[in-house]
C-alpha positions in Angstrom: 181.9 -11.5 126.5 185.7 -10.9 126.4 187.1 -8.1 128.6 188.3 -6.3 125.5 184.8 -6.4 124.0 183.4 -5.4 127.4 185.7 -2.4 127.6 184.7 -1.4 124.0 181.0 -1.4 125.1 181.8 1.7 127.1 182.0 3.7 123.9 178.4 3.0 123.1 175.7 5.4 124.2 174.4 4.7 127.7 171.3 5.7 129.5 172.0 8.2 132.3 170.1 8.3 135.6 168.8 11.8 136.5 171.1 12.9 139.4 169.2 13.1 142.7 166.2 11.1 141.6 164.6 9.9 144.9 164.1 6.3 145.8 160.5 5.5 144.7 158.0 3.2 146.4 158.3 0.9 143.4 162.1 0.7 143.8 161.7 -0.2 147.4 159.3 -3.0 146.6 161.9 -4.4 144.1 164.4 -5.0 147.0 162.2 -6.4 149.7 163.3 -10.0 149.1 167.0 -9.2 149.0 169.1 -8.9 152.2 172.7 -8.0 151.2 175.5 -8.8 153.6 177.7 -6.1 152.0 177.3 -3.1 149.8 180.1 -2.6 147.2 180.2 0.8 145.6 182.0 1.9 142.5 182.4 5.6 142.2 182.5 7.6 139.0 180.6 10.0 136.7 177.6 8.8 134.7 177.5 9.3 130.9 179.3 7.9 127.9 181.7 11.0 127.8 183.1 9.9 131.1 183.1 6.1 130.6 186.8 5.6 129.9 188.2 8.3 132.3 190.7 7.1 134.8 188.4 8.6 137.4 185.7 6.1 136.4 187.7 3.0 137.1 185.6 2.3 140.2 182.6 2.0 137.9 184.6 -0.3 135.6 185.5 -2.6 138.5 181.9 -3.0 139.6 180.8 -3.7 136.1 183.5 -6.4 135.8 182.4 -8.0 139.0 178.8 -8.0 137.9 179.8 -9.6 134.6 182.0 -12.3 135.9 179.7 -13.3 138.9 176.5 -13.0 136.8 174.7 -10.5 138.9 171.1 -9.6 138.1 170.6 -6.7 135.6 170.9 -3.2 137.2 167.9 -1.4 138.6 167.6 2.4 139.0 167.6 2.7 142.8 169.3 4.6 145.6 170.1 7.6 143.3 172.0 5.2 141.0 172.2 1.8 139.5 172.1 -1.2 141.8 172.6 -4.9 141.2 172.0 -7.9 143.4 174.0 -11.1 143.4 176.3 -13.5 145.2 180.0 -13.8 145.3 180.7 -17.3 146.7 178.1 -17.6 149.5 178.0 -13.8 150.3 175.1 -11.7 149.1 176.3 -8.4 147.7 174.6 -5.3 146.5 176.7 -3.5 143.8 176.0 0.2 143.5 177.1 2.8 141.0 175.9 6.3 142.2 174.4 8.5 139.4 174.8 11.6 141.5 178.2 12.4 139.9 181.4 11.9 141.8 181.1 14.9 144.1 177.8 13.7 145.6 178.5 9.9 145.7 177.9 9.7 149.4 174.2 10.4 149.1 173.6 7.2 147.1 175.7 5.2 149.5 173.7 6.6 152.5 170.4 5.8 150.8 171.3 2.1 150.2 172.7 1.8 153.7 169.6 3.2 155.3 167.3 1.0 153.3 169.1 -2.2 154.1 170.0 -1.1 157.6 173.7 -1.7 157.1 176.7 -0.2 159.0 179.6 1.7 157.6 181.8 -1.4 158.0 179.6 -3.3 155.5 180.5 -0.8 152.7 183.4 -1.2 150.3 184.2 1.6 147.8 186.2 1.0 144.6 188.0 4.1 143.5 190.9 5.5 141.5 194.1 6.3 143.5 196.7 8.8 142.3 199.2 7.6 144.9 199.4 4.1 143.6 201.3 3.0 140.4 199.0 2.3 137.4 197.2 -1.0 137.7 198.2 -1.7 141.2 195.4 -2.7 143.6 195.5 -2.2 147.4 192.8 -2.5 150.1 192.5 -0.7 153.4 189.9 0.3 156.0 189.4 4.0 156.9 192.0 6.7 156.3 191.8 10.1 154.6 190.4 11.1 151.3 193.6 12.5 149.7 191.5 15.1 147.9 189.3 12.4 146.2 185.8 14.0 145.9 184.0 10.6 145.8 185.7 9.5 149.0 185.1 13.0 150.6 181.4 12.9 149.8 181.1 9.3 151.1 182.9 10.1 154.3 180.6 13.2 154.8 177.5 11.0 154.6 178.6 7.8 156.4 181.9 8.4 158.2 185.3 7.1 157.2 185.4 3.6 158.6 184.5 1.9 155.2 186.7 -0.4 153.2 188.5 1.0 150.1 189.7 -0.9 147.1 192.3 1.5 145.8 193.0 1.2 142.1 196.2 2.8 141.0 196.2 5.3 138.2 199.6 6.9 138.9 200.5 10.5 139.4 201.3 12.7 136.4 204.2 14.2 138.3 203.0 17.7 138.8 199.9 19.0 140.6 198.9 21.2 137.6 198.5 18.0 135.5 196.4 16.1 137.9 192.9 17.2 136.7 193.7 16.4 133.1 195.2 13.1 134.1 192.3 12.0 136.3 189.7 13.2 133.8 191.5 11.8 130.8 190.7 8.6 129.0 192.9 5.5 129.3 195.1 5.3 126.3 194.6 2.6 123.7 198.0 1.2 124.7 196.8 0.7 128.2 193.7 -1.3 127.2 195.2 -4.7 127.7 196.6 -3.9 131.1 193.3 -2.3 132.2 191.4 -5.4 131.0 193.8 -7.7 132.8 193.5 -5.7 136.1 189.7 -5.6 136.0 189.6 -9.3 135.2 191.9 -10.0 138.2 189.8 -7.9 140.6 186.6 -9.7 139.5 188.2 -13.2 139.5 189.5 -12.8 143.0 186.6 -11.0 144.5 185.5 -14.0 146.6 188.5 -13.3 148.9 187.3 -9.8 149.3 183.7 -11.0 150.0 185.1 -13.3 152.6 187.1 -10.6 154.4 190.5 -11.9 153.4 191.8 -8.6 152.0 195.5 -9.7 152.1 194.8 -12.8 150.1 192.7 -10.8 147.6 195.6 -8.3 147.1 198.1 -11.2 146.8 196.1 -13.1 144.2 195.4 -10.1 142.1 199.1 -9.2 142.1 200.0 -12.8 141.1 197.5 -12.7 138.2 199.0 -9.5 137.0 202.5 -10.9 137.0 201.6 -13.7 134.6 
């Protein structure tokens, strides 16, 4: 599937997990044979009406990674959708919380507790107002800058997790921030969005291997072409 077609699929109706659905015994059984090394979380809001919001670019990044690296189909687990797979030789659990952005941390905590992972094993992909559109940066720890998904995650697991910050730019005035963040990407931005998501997915092996600087450099090089 091309990335443009993949982006277009967001406009189709999508099933929505019931927020706060507990982890069932059946779901636990599904994961007993899988031991992820890392948990990668894309934060966003569930539902077709939110799919192309700038605030949902974390969801988009996780979906792109799953597509390119041929992860198994998603399962309803850990208050969201979870997928297992490998990037290079590293076993990764991809997670999209279905608890809505403001309660993202509850899903992250559930997955961490089940797999007995530490906060340093978690990577969160999220939108970043303080980065120019389509720029990608990585850092460990730091503040939340008013991002409710990060705030919730920090409240549940602490702040020492890795963040993949995906730039959406600032609209220029604080009164315009909500409309900007909760607005759809424009049609004119679709090609750049697809290129960026493709670059993140293609270079994800550097991220899995812990070479964050190489990941950022390779993504930037792809986006210069």
